[in-house]
A tleap script that builds the chain and sets N, CA, C and O, in Angstrom:
source leaprc.protein.ff14SB
mol = sequence {
  NMET ILE ARG VAL GLY ASN LEU ASP LYS SER
  ILE GLU PHE TYR THR GLU LEU LEU GLY MET
  LYS LEU ILE LYS LYS LYS ASP TYR PRO HIE
  GLY GLU PHE THR LEU ALA PHE LEU SER PHE
  ASP GLU ASN ASP LYS GLU PRO PHE LEU GLU
  LEU THR TYR ASN TRP GLY ILE SER ASN TYR
  GLU ILE GLY LYS GLY PHE GLY HIE ILE ALA
  LEU GLY VAL GLU ASN ILE PHE ALA ILE CYS
  ASP GLU ILE LYS THR LYS GLY GLY LYS ILE
  THR ARG GLU PRO GLY PRO MET LYS GLY SER
  THR SER ILE LEU ALA PHE VAL GLU ASP PRO
  ASP GLY TYR LYS VAL GLU LEU LEU GLN CARG
}
set mol.1.N position { 90.144 88.032 109.002 }
set mol.1.CA position { 88.962 87.447 109.600 }
set mol.1.C position { 88.227 88.536 110.372 }
set mol.1.O position { 88.824 89.320 111.109 }
set mol.2.N position { 86.912 88.555 110.176 }
set mol.2.CA position { 86.090 89.413 111.013 }
set mol.2.C position { 84.957 88.578 111.601 }
set mol.2.O position { 84.467 87.635 110.980 }
set mol.3.N position { 84.556 88.949 112.814 }
set mol.3.CA position { 83.449 88.275 113.483 }
set mol.3.C position { 82.162 88.995 113.113 }
set mol.3.O position { 82.102 90.225 113.112 }
set mol.4.N position { 81.134 88.214 112.800 }
set mol.4.CA position { 79.865 88.794 112.369 }
set mol.4.C position { 78.721 88.277 113.236 }
set mol.4.O position { 78.789 87.173 113.776 }
set mol.5.N position { 77.671 89.085 113.364 }
set mol.5.CA position { 76.533 88.732 114.195 }
set mol.5.C position { 75.440 87.977 113.468 }
set mol.5.O position { 74.655 87.269 114.100 }
set mol.6.N position { 75.372 88.112 112.149 }
set mol.6.CA position { 74.378 87.403 111.343 }
set mol.6.C position { 75.087 86.938 110.076 }
set mol.6.O position { 75.277 87.712 109.138 }
set mol.7.N position { 75.472 85.678 110.061 }
set mol.7.CA position { 76.303 85.162 108.971 }
set mol.7.C position { 75.601 85.260 107.617 }
set mol.7.O position { 76.216 85.666 106.631 }
set mol.8.N position { 74.325 84.894 107.561 }
set mol.8.CA position { 73.609 84.945 106.282 }
set mol.8.C position { 73.545 86.366 105.729 }
set mol.8.O position { 73.733 86.584 104.532 }
set mol.9.N position { 73.278 87.332 106.611 }
set mol.9.CA position { 73.209 88.734 106.186 }
set mol.9.C position { 74.577 89.224 105.702 }
set mol.9.O position { 74.662 89.966 104.724 }
set mol.10.N position { 75.631 88.813 106.379 }
set mol.10.CA position { 76.981 89.219 105.986 }
set mol.10.C position { 77.394 88.581 104.667 }
set mol.10.O position { 77.982 89.244 103.813 }
set mol.11.N position { 77.089 87.291 104.494 }
set mol.11.CA position { 77.397 86.632 103.223 }
set mol.11.C position { 76.642 87.323 102.094 }
set mol.11.O position { 77.202 87.543 101.019 }
set mol.12.N position { 75.391 87.662 102.324 }
set mol.12.CA position { 74.597 88.373 101.305 }
set mol.12.C position { 75.242 89.702 100.950 }
set mol.12.O position { 75.327 90.051 99.773 }
set mol.13.N position { 75.699 90.450 101.950 }
set mol.13.CA position { 76.342 91.744 101.712 }
set mol.13.C position { 77.586 91.574 100.830 }
set mol.13.O position { 77.724 92.248 99.809 }
set mol.14.N position { 78.477 90.681 101.225 }
set mol.14.CA position { 79.745 90.529 100.509 }
set mol.14.C position { 79.573 89.889 99.130 }
set mol.14.O position { 80.371 90.151 98.231 }
set mol.15.N position { 78.556 89.063 98.950 }
set mol.15.CA position { 78.346 88.442 97.633 }
set mol.15.C position { 77.460 89.305 96.743 }
set mol.15.O position { 77.807 89.558 95.589 }
set mol.16.N position { 76.339 89.753 97.252 }
set mol.16.CA position { 75.380 90.493 96.422 }
set mol.16.C position { 75.799 91.939 96.170 }
set mol.16.O position { 75.627 92.443 95.061 }
set mol.17.N position { 76.344 92.611 97.178 }
set mol.17.CA position { 76.704 94.016 97.019 }
set mol.17.C position { 78.134 94.231 96.545 }
set mol.17.O position { 78.406 95.177 95.806 }
set mol.18.N position { 79.055 93.358 96.965 }
set mol.18.CA position { 80.455 93.556 96.598 }
set mol.18.C position { 80.951 92.561 95.564 }
set mol.18.O position { 82.090 92.666 95.107 }
set mol.19.N position { 80.120 91.597 95.187 }
set mol.19.CA position { 80.470 90.695 94.096 }
set mol.19.C position { 81.414 89.559 94.440 }
set mol.19.O position { 81.971 88.926 93.543 }
set mol.20.N position { 81.604 89.290 95.738 }
set mol.20.CA position { 82.468 88.176 96.116 }
set mol.20.C position { 81.710 86.860 95.951 }
set mol.20.O position { 80.491 86.850 95.777 }
set mol.21.N position { 82.439 85.763 96.007 }
set mol.21.CA position { 81.862 84.424 95.891 }
set mol.21.C position { 82.087 83.686 97.206 }
set mol.21.O position { 83.158 83.781 97.805 }
set mol.22.N position { 81.072 82.952 97.649 }
set mol.22.CA position { 81.224 82.098 98.825 }
set mol.22.C position { 81.983 80.852 98.383 }
set mol.22.O position { 81.479 80.074 97.575 }
set mol.23.N position { 83.192 80.659 98.907 }
set mol.23.CA position { 84.052 79.549 98.520 }
set mol.23.C position { 83.741 78.316 99.365 }
set mol.23.O position { 83.664 77.200 98.853 }
set mol.24.N position { 83.563 78.536 100.665 }
set mol.24.CA position { 83.338 77.419 101.567 }
set mol.24.C position { 82.677 77.930 102.842 }
set mol.24.O position { 82.951 79.043 103.291 }
set mol.25.N position { 81.815 77.116 103.414 }
set mol.25.CA position { 81.165 77.432 104.681 }
set mol.25.C position { 81.136 76.149 105.494 }
set mol.25.O position { 80.710 75.106 104.997 }
set mol.26.N position { 81.593 76.221 106.755 }
set mol.26.CA position { 81.663 75.002 107.558 }
set mol.26.C position { 81.301 75.296 109.005 }
set mol.26.O position { 81.780 76.261 109.602 }
set mol.27.N position { 80.433 74.432 109.563 }
set mol.27.CA position { 80.070 74.504 110.974 }
set mol.27.C position { 81.079 73.721 111.806 }
set mol.27.O position { 81.577 72.679 111.380 }
set mol.28.N position { 81.371 74.231 112.989 }
set mol.28.CA position { 82.238 73.569 113.954 }
set mol.28.C position { 81.467 73.430 115.264 }
set mol.28.O position { 81.614 74.249 116.172 }
set mol.29.N position { 80.634 72.374 115.351 }
set mol.29.CA position { 79.771 72.207 116.523 }
set mol.29.C position { 80.532 72.136 117.852 }
set mol.29.O position { 80.044 72.632 118.868 }
set mol.30.N position { 81.724 71.523 117.852 }
set mol.30.CA position { 82.501 71.408 119.088 }
set mol.30.C position { 82.881 72.783 119.654 }
set mol.30.O position { 82.968 72.959 120.869 }
set mol.31.N position { 83.101 73.737 118.773 }
set mol.31.CA position { 83.466 75.086 119.205 }
set mol.31.C position { 82.319 76.075 119.114 }
set mol.31.O position { 82.465 77.238 119.488 }
set mol.32.N position { 81.182 75.618 118.620 }
set mol.32.CA position { 79.979 76.450 118.456 }
set mol.32.C position { 80.249 77.696 117.615 }
set mol.32.O position { 79.951 78.817 118.026 }
set mol.33.N position { 80.820 77.475 116.424 }
set mol.33.CA position { 81.027 78.573 115.492 }
set mol.33.C position { 80.947 78.045 114.065 }
set mol.33.O position { 81.063 76.845 113.817 }
set mol.34.N position { 80.744 78.977 113.133 }
set mol.34.CA position { 80.716 78.671 111.705 }
set mol.34.C position { 81.687 79.605 111.009 }
set mol.34.O position { 81.760 80.792 111.328 }
set mol.35.N position { 82.434 79.062 110.056 }
set mol.35.CA position { 83.344 79.871 109.249 }
set mol.35.C position { 82.828 79.919 107.815 }
set mol.35.O position { 82.358 78.916 107.279 }
set mol.36.N position { 82.919 81.089 107.206 }
set mol.36.CA position { 82.595 81.263 105.793 }
set mol.36.C position { 83.793 81.937 105.139 }
set mol.36.O position { 84.343 82.905 105.663 }
set mol.37.N position { 84.186 81.407 103.983 }
set mol.37.CA position { 85.340 81.937 103.260 }
set mol.37.C position { 84.871 82.490 101.924 }
set mol.37.O position { 84.153 81.822 101.180 }
set mol.38.N position { 85.287 83.720 101.626 }
set mol.38.CA position { 84.867 84.390 100.400 }
set mol.38.C position { 86.063 84.854 99.600 }
set mol.38.O position { 87.138 85.107 100.145 }
set mol.39.N position { 85.859 84.963 98.291 }
set mol.39.CA position { 86.891 85.471 97.402 }
set mol.39.C position { 86.208 86.078 96.180 }
set mol.39.O position { 85.002 85.915 95.991 }
set mol.40.N position { 86.967 86.764 95.369 }
set mol.40.CA position { 86.404 87.318 94.139 }
set mol.40.C position { 86.389 86.289 93.020 }
set mol.40.O position { 85.654 86.438 92.043 }
set mol.41.N position { 87.195 85.248 93.160 }
set mol.41.CA position { 87.269 84.200 92.144 }
set mol.41.C position { 86.940 82.875 92.814 }
set mol.41.O position { 87.644 82.460 93.735 }
set mol.42.N position { 85.886 82.207 92.372 }
set mol.42.CA position { 85.466 80.960 93.006 }
set mol.42.C position { 86.495 79.836 92.866 }
set mol.42.O position { 86.369 78.799 93.516 }
set mol.43.N position { 87.508 80.036 92.025 }
set mol.43.CA position { 88.563 79.035 91.865 }
set mol.43.C position { 89.783 79.301 92.746 }
set mol.43.O position { 90.753 78.543 92.711 }
set mol.44.N position { 89.735 80.377 93.537 }
set mol.44.CA position { 90.862 80.679 94.421 }
set mol.44.C position { 91.083 79.548 95.410 }
set mol.44.O position { 90.137 79.048 96.018 }
set mol.45.N position { 92.332 79.152 95.567 }
set mol.45.CA position { 92.663 78.133 96.554 }
set mol.45.C position { 92.729 78.747 97.954 }
set mol.45.O position { 92.405 78.095 98.947 }
set mol.46.N position { 93.147 79.987 98.015 }
set mol.46.CA position { 93.224 80.708 99.284 }
set mol.46.C position { 92.121 81.763 99.316 }
set mol.46.O position { 92.091 82.653 98.466 }
set mol.47.N position { 91.212 81.669 100.292 }
set mol.47.CA position { 90.145 82.668 100.376 }
set mol.47.C position { 90.693 84.055 100.653 }
set mol.47.O position { 91.776 84.219 101.214 }
set mol.48.N position { 89.927 85.037 100.251 }
set mol.48.CA position { 90.299 86.435 100.412 }
set mol.48.C position { 89.862 86.957 101.771 }
set mol.48.O position { 90.576 87.740 102.398 }
set mol.49.N position { 88.673 86.521 102.237 }
set mol.49.CA position { 88.093 87.034 103.472 }
set mol.49.C position { 87.443 85.894 104.241 }
set mol.49.O position { 86.734 85.068 103.666 }
set mol.50.N position { 87.690 85.855 105.544 }
set mol.50.CA position { 87.068 84.862 106.415 }
set mol.50.C position { 86.084 85.560 107.339 }
set mol.50.O position { 86.429 86.529 108.014 }
set mol.51.N position { 84.853 85.057 107.361 }
set mol.51.CA position { 83.835 85.534 108.289 }
set mol.51.C position { 83.641 84.471 109.360 }
set mol.51.O position { 83.519 83.288 109.041 }
set mol.52.N position { 83.610 84.870 110.615 }
set mol.52.CA position { 83.395 83.940 111.719 }
set mol.52.C position { 82.111 84.317 112.438 }
set mol.52.O position { 81.926 85.456 112.867 }
set mol.53.N position { 81.222 83.327 112.559 }
set mol.53.CA position { 80.000 83.519 113.339 }
set mol.53.C position { 80.090 82.613 114.557 }
set mol.53.O position { 80.082 81.389 114.433 }
set mol.54.N position { 80.176 83.225 115.742 }
set mol.54.CA position { 80.147 82.491 116.997 }
set mol.54.C position { 78.688 82.350 117.402 }
set mol.54.O position { 78.000 83.343 117.641 }
set mol.55.N position { 78.227 81.119 117.476 }
set mol.55.CA position { 76.816 80.833 117.691 }
set mol.55.C position { 76.296 81.565 118.925 }
set mol.55.O position { 76.897 81.521 119.998 }
set mol.56.N position { 75.157 82.240 118.739 }
set mol.56.CA position { 74.490 82.915 119.844 }
set mol.56.C position { 74.963 84.333 120.109 }
set mol.56.O position { 74.407 85.015 120.971 }
set mol.57.N position { 75.977 84.791 119.386 }
set mol.57.CA position { 76.450 86.174 119.572 }
set mol.57.C position { 75.996 86.994 118.373 }
set mol.57.O position { 76.380 86.708 117.239 }
set mol.58.N position { 75.180 88.011 118.624 }
set mol.58.CA position { 74.574 88.756 117.513 }
set mol.58.C position { 75.263 90.075 117.189 }
set mol.58.O position { 74.959 90.678 116.160 }
set mol.59.N position { 76.188 90.545 118.037 }
set mol.59.CA position { 76.909 91.764 117.676 }
set mol.59.C position { 78.212 91.858 118.470 }
set mol.59.O position { 78.384 91.214 119.505 }
set mol.60.N position { 79.110 92.673 117.954 }
set mol.60.CA position { 80.423 92.877 118.550 }
set mol.60.C position { 80.722 94.367 118.598 }
set mol.60.O position { 80.195 95.152 117.809 }
set mol.61.N position { 81.575 94.735 119.539 }
set mol.61.CA position { 82.123 96.073 119.558 }
set mol.61.C position { 83.304 96.052 118.594 }
set mol.61.O position { 84.201 95.223 118.749 }
set mol.62.N position { 83.328 96.917 117.629 }
set mol.62.CA position { 84.352 96.845 116.585 }
set mol.62.C position { 85.746 97.149 117.132 }
set mol.62.O position { 86.712 96.517 116.704 }
set mol.63.N position { 85.877 98.059 118.027 }
set mol.63.CA position { 87.172 98.321 118.649 }
set mol.63.C position { 87.995 99.357 117.901 }
set mol.63.O position { 87.750 99.644 116.730 }
set mol.64.N position { 88.969 99.906 118.597 }
set mol.64.CA position { 89.780 100.989 118.041 }
set mol.64.C position { 90.949 100.498 117.207 }
set mol.64.O position { 91.510 101.271 116.431 }
set mol.65.N position { 91.334 99.235 117.342 }
set mol.65.CA position { 92.469 98.717 116.594 }
set mol.65.C position { 92.146 98.384 115.155 }
set mol.65.O position { 93.036 98.343 114.305 }
set mol.66.N position { 90.886 98.149 114.879 }
set mol.66.CA position { 90.469 97.805 113.519 }
set mol.66.C position { 90.243 99.079 112.727 }
set mol.66.O position { 89.579 99.999 113.204 }
set mol.67.N position { 90.798 99.139 111.504 }
set mol.67.CA position { 90.577 100.296 110.643 }
set mol.67.C position { 89.452 100.028 109.675 }
set mol.67.O position { 88.330 100.497 109.864 }
set mol.68.N position { 89.756 99.264 108.626 }
set mol.68.CA position { 88.747 98.920 107.633 }
set mol.68.C position { 89.322 97.863 106.695 }
set mol.68.O position { 90.528 97.616 106.668 }
set mol.69.N position { 88.430 97.252 105.935 }
set mol.69.CA position { 88.813 96.334 104.873 }
set mol.69.C position { 88.968 97.182 103.621 }
set mol.69.O position { 88.154 98.077 103.393 }
set mol.70.N position { 89.985 96.933 102.803 }
set mol.70.CA position { 90.176 97.695 101.566 }
set mol.70.C position { 90.134 96.747 100.373 }
set mol.70.O position { 90.796 95.709 100.364 }
set mol.71.N position { 89.341 97.121 99.364 }
set mol.71.CA position { 89.195 96.313 98.153 }
set mol.71.C position { 89.440 97.176 96.925 }
set mol.71.O position { 88.876 98.264 96.807 }
set mol.72.N position { 90.276 96.701 96.012 }
set mol.72.CA position { 90.473 97.376 94.740 }
set mol.72.C position { 89.344 97.006 93.792 }
set mol.72.O position { 88.989 95.833 93.677 }
set mol.73.N position { 88.778 97.996 93.112 }
set mol.73.CA position { 87.653 97.760 92.199 }
set mol.73.C position { 87.911 98.441 90.861 }
set mol.73.O position { 88.688 99.392 90.776 }
set mol.74.N position { 87.251 97.945 89.818 }
set mol.74.CA position { 87.460 98.461 88.464 }
set mol.74.C position { 86.658 99.725 88.156 }
set mol.74.O position { 87.182 100.634 87.511 }
set mol.75.N position { 85.412 99.806 88.595 }
set mol.75.CA position { 84.578 100.971 88.282 }
set mol.75.C position { 83.847 101.401 89.536 }
set mol.75.O position { 82.702 101.011 89.766 }
set mol.76.N position { 84.505 102.195 90.336 }
set mol.76.CA position { 83.999 102.569 91.653 }
set mol.76.C position { 82.646 103.280 91.590 }
set mol.76.O position { 81.797 103.067 92.455 }
set mol.77.N position { 82.440 104.113 90.584 }
set mol.77.CA position { 81.179 104.863 90.499 }
set mol.77.C position { 80.007 103.922 90.209 }
set mol.77.O position { 78.949 104.041 90.826 }
set mol.78.N position { 80.192 102.997 89.280 }
set mol.78.CA position { 79.134 102.038 88.954 }
set mol.78.C position { 78.868 101.101 90.125 }
set mol.78.O position { 77.716 100.777 90.414 }
set mol.79.N position { 79.922 100.668 90.796 }
set mol.79.CA position { 79.757 99.773 91.940 }
set mol.79.C position { 78.998 100.474 93.060 }
set mol.79.O position { 78.106 99.880 93.666 }
set mol.80.N position { 79.339 101.719 93.341 }
set mol.80.CA position { 78.629 102.461 94.397 }
set mol.80.C position { 77.166 102.672 94.030 }
set mol.80.O position { 76.292 102.562 94.890 }
set mol.81.N position { 76.889 102.970 92.775 }
set mol.81.CA position { 75.492 103.108 92.336 }
set mol.81.C position { 74.734 101.797 92.551 }
set mol.81.O position { 73.595 101.801 93.019 }
set mol.82.N position { 75.370 100.685 92.208 }
set mol.82.CA position { 74.731 99.386 92.368 }
set mol.82.C position { 74.510 99.055 93.846 }
set mol.82.O position { 73.464 98.520 94.213 }
set mol.83.N position { 75.484 99.371 94.687 }
set mol.83.CA position { 75.353 99.134 96.125 }
set mol.83.C position { 74.157 99.912 96.673 }
set mol.83.O position { 73.358 99.369 97.437 }
set mol.84.N position { 74.034 101.180 96.285 }
set mol.84.CA position { 72.899 101.994 96.742 }
set mol.84.C position { 71.578 101.432 96.238 }
set mol.84.O position { 70.598 101.388 96.982 }
set mol.85.N position { 71.542 101.003 94.984 }
set mol.85.CA position { 70.323 100.425 94.396 }
set mol.85.C position { 69.882 99.193 95.162 }
set mol.85.O position { 68.687 98.943 95.317 }
set mol.86.N position { 70.853 98.421 95.641 }
set mol.86.CA position { 70.546 97.184 96.365 }
set mol.86.C position { 70.347 97.420 97.866 }
set mol.86.O position { 70.195 96.465 98.628 }
set mol.87.N position { 70.347 98.672 98.286 }
set mol.87.CA position { 70.071 98.986 99.688 }
set mol.87.C position { 71.282 99.085 100.586 }
set mol.87.O position { 71.139 99.171 101.806 }
set mol.88.N position { 72.485 99.074 100.006 }
set mol.88.CA position { 73.701 99.187 100.814 }
set mol.88.C position { 73.919 100.610 101.290 }
set mol.88.O position { 73.356 101.554 100.734 }
set mol.89.N position { 74.734 100.759 102.314 }
set mol.89.CA position { 74.988 102.062 102.938 }
set mol.89.C position { 76.368 102.593 102.537 }
set mol.89.O position { 77.394 102.084 102.990 }
set mol.90.N position { 76.380 103.608 101.693 }
set mol.90.CA position { 77.629 104.290 101.317 }
set mol.90.C position { 77.872 105.367 102.372 }
set mol.90.O position { 77.037 106.252 102.559 }
set mol.91.N position { 79.008 105.295 103.058 }
set mol.91.CA position { 79.301 106.297 104.090 }
set mol.91.C position { 80.219 107.402 103.581 }
set mol.91.O position { 80.350 108.447 104.218 }
set mol.92.N position { 80.854 107.171 102.433 }
set mol.92.CA position { 81.642 108.216 101.750 }
set mol.92.C position { 81.499 107.962 100.264 }
set mol.92.O position { 81.885 106.909 99.755 }
set mol.93.N position { 80.947 108.929 99.588 }
set mol.93.CA position { 80.758 108.820 98.139 }
set mol.93.C position { 82.115 108.776 97.436 }
set mol.93.O position { 83.102 109.276 97.975 }
set mol.94.N position { 82.180 108.186 96.243 }
set mol.94.CA position { 83.452 108.127 95.516 }
set mol.94.C position { 84.010 109.518 95.236 }
set mol.94.O position { 83.283 110.434 94.851 }
set mol.95.N position { 85.297 109.648 95.436 }
set mol.95.CA position { 85.973 110.910 95.171 }
set mol.95.C position { 87.437 110.797 95.541 }
set mol.95.O position { 87.873 109.781 96.082 }
set mol.96.N position { 88.201 111.849 95.246 }
set mol.96.CA position { 89.637 111.788 95.516 }
set mol.96.C position { 89.946 111.797 97.017 }
set mol.96.O position { 89.277 112.456 97.813 }
set mol.97.N position { 90.983 111.044 97.363 }
set mol.97.CA position { 91.477 111.055 98.732 }
set mol.97.C position { 92.190 112.392 98.945 }
set mol.97.O position { 92.867 112.890 98.045 }
set mol.98.N position { 92.037 112.958 100.115 }
set mol.98.CA position { 92.643 114.260 100.422 }
set mol.98.C position { 94.144 114.230 100.153 }
set mol.98.O position { 94.858 113.382 100.688 }
set mol.99.N position { 94.614 115.142 99.334 }
set mol.99.CA position { 96.033 115.248 99.022 }
set mol.99.C position { 96.540 114.187 98.057 }
set mol.99.O position { 97.746 113.955 97.973 }
set mol.100.N position { 95.629 113.534 97.322 }
set mol.100.CA position { 96.026 112.456 96.420 }
set mol.100.C position { 95.105 112.428 95.199 }
set mol.100.O position { 94.049 113.059 95.191 }
set mol.101.N position { 95.510 111.707 94.198 }
set mol.101.CA position { 94.638 111.508 93.036 }
set mol.101.C position { 93.882 110.185 93.122 }
set mol.101.O position { 93.070 109.880 92.249 }
set mol.102.N position { 94.143 109.392 94.171 }
set mol.102.CA position { 93.432 108.129 94.361 }
set mol.102.C position { 91.947 108.389 94.593 }
set mol.102.O position { 91.572 109.267 95.369 }
set mol.103.N position { 91.100 107.605 93.902 }
set mol.103.CA position { 89.647 107.718 94.055 }
set mol.103.C position { 89.190 106.580 94.959 }
set mol.103.O position { 89.490 105.412 94.712 }
set mol.104.N position { 88.456 106.941 96.012 }
set mol.104.CA position { 87.980 105.933 96.943 }
set mol.104.C position { 86.579 106.257 97.435 }
set mol.104.O position { 86.083 107.373 97.279 }
set mol.105.N position { 85.960 105.254 98.029 }
set mol.105.CA position { 84.643 105.388 98.647 }
set mol.105.C position { 84.613 104.438 99.833 }
set mol.105.O position { 85.457 103.550 99.947 }
set mol.106.N position { 83.642 104.627 100.714 }
set mol.106.CA position { 83.460 103.711 101.831 }
set mol.106.C position { 82.022 103.243 101.879 }
set mol.106.O position { 81.090 104.008 101.632 }
set mol.107.N position { 81.859 101.961 102.206 }
set mol.107.CA position { 80.549 101.345 102.395 }
set mol.107.C position { 80.603 100.644 103.754 }
set mol.107.O position { 81.674 100.271 104.233 }
set mol.108.N position { 79.424 100.473 104.366 }
set mol.108.CA position { 79.366 99.822 105.672 }
set mol.108.C position { 78.648 98.486 105.552 }
set mol.108.O position { 77.587 98.398 104.935 }
set mol.109.N position { 79.228 97.445 106.143 }
set mol.109.CA position { 78.582 96.128 106.081 }
set mol.109.C position { 77.527 96.006 107.190 }
set mol.109.O position { 77.398 96.919 108.005 }
set mol.110.N position { 76.774 94.903 107.239 }
set mol.110.CA position { 75.685 94.784 108.211 }
set mol.110.C position { 76.124 94.857 109.675 }
set mol.110.O position { 75.311 95.177 110.542 }
set mol.111.N position { 77.389 94.568 109.963 }
set mol.111.CA position { 77.873 94.642 111.340 }
set mol.111.C position { 78.535 95.975 111.668 }
set mol.111.O position { 79.010 96.174 112.786 }
set mol.112.N position { 78.567 96.886 110.702 }
set mol.112.CA position { 79.164 98.192 110.936 }
set mol.112.C position { 80.626 98.295 110.542 }
set mol.112.O position { 81.247 99.336 110.754 }
set mol.113.N position { 81.195 97.225 109.968 }
set mol.113.CA position { 82.576 97.295 109.495 }
set mol.113.C position { 82.640 98.184 108.263 }
set mol.113.O position { 81.778 98.110 107.387 }
set mol.114.N position { 83.658 99.018 108.201 }
set mol.114.CA position { 83.862 99.887 107.047 }
set mol.114.C position { 84.648 99.121 105.976 }
set mol.114.O position { 85.622 98.430 106.276 }
set mol.115.N position { 84.207 99.259 104.729 }
set mol.115.CA position { 84.898 98.647 103.594 }
set mol.115.C position { 85.268 99.778 102.642 }
set mol.115.O position { 84.396 100.468 102.114 }
set mol.116.N position { 86.569 99.961 102.428 }
set mol.116.CA position { 87.048 100.966 101.480 }
set mol.116.C position { 87.066 100.356 100.095 }
set mol.116.O position { 87.577 99.254 99.898 }
set mol.117.N position { 86.510 101.073 99.139 }
set mol.117.CA position { 86.595 100.698 97.738 }
set mol.117.C position { 87.597 101.650 97.109 }
set mol.117.O position { 87.455 102.868 97.223 }
set mol.118.N position { 88.603 101.108 96.451 }
set mol.118.CA position { 89.665 101.917 95.860 }
set mol.118.C position { 89.703 101.667 94.352 }
set mol.118.O position { 89.864 100.532 93.903 }
set mol.119.N position { 89.553 102.740 93.581 }
set mol.119.CA position { 89.571 102.631 92.118 }
set mol.119.C position { 90.909 102.124 91.643 }
set mol.119.O position { 91.952 102.673 91.999 }
set mol.120.N position { 90.885 101.064 90.831 }
set mol.120.CA position { 92.105 100.506 90.250 }
set mol.120.C position { 92.334 101.056 88.870 }
set mol.120.O position { 93.317 100.701 88.219 }
savepdb mol mol.pdb
quit
């Protein structure tokens, strides 16, 4: 779960740029928050990622304990090209991880969270 400052913008990022599907979105008026659940497969019973929007809070300090979200992808170069075409921010272009043959890239979501893309 990550807390986001603009739920619509975050849902757009994860669905339009990273190809996830919005599985469920629910308001909780008693607690003044909304939850959105996303996955890569719209038939998943268990969501992959939970976004929490606390009403009236537009940004958060990310903090030192959080590293990044990591997602395995099939064609990292094509995905990064598409992300750039759609206006997404690539903070590390696809390439080998230092001391490894793993190919990875990093993209930043609208709240500044880092998302690692790892070639599968």
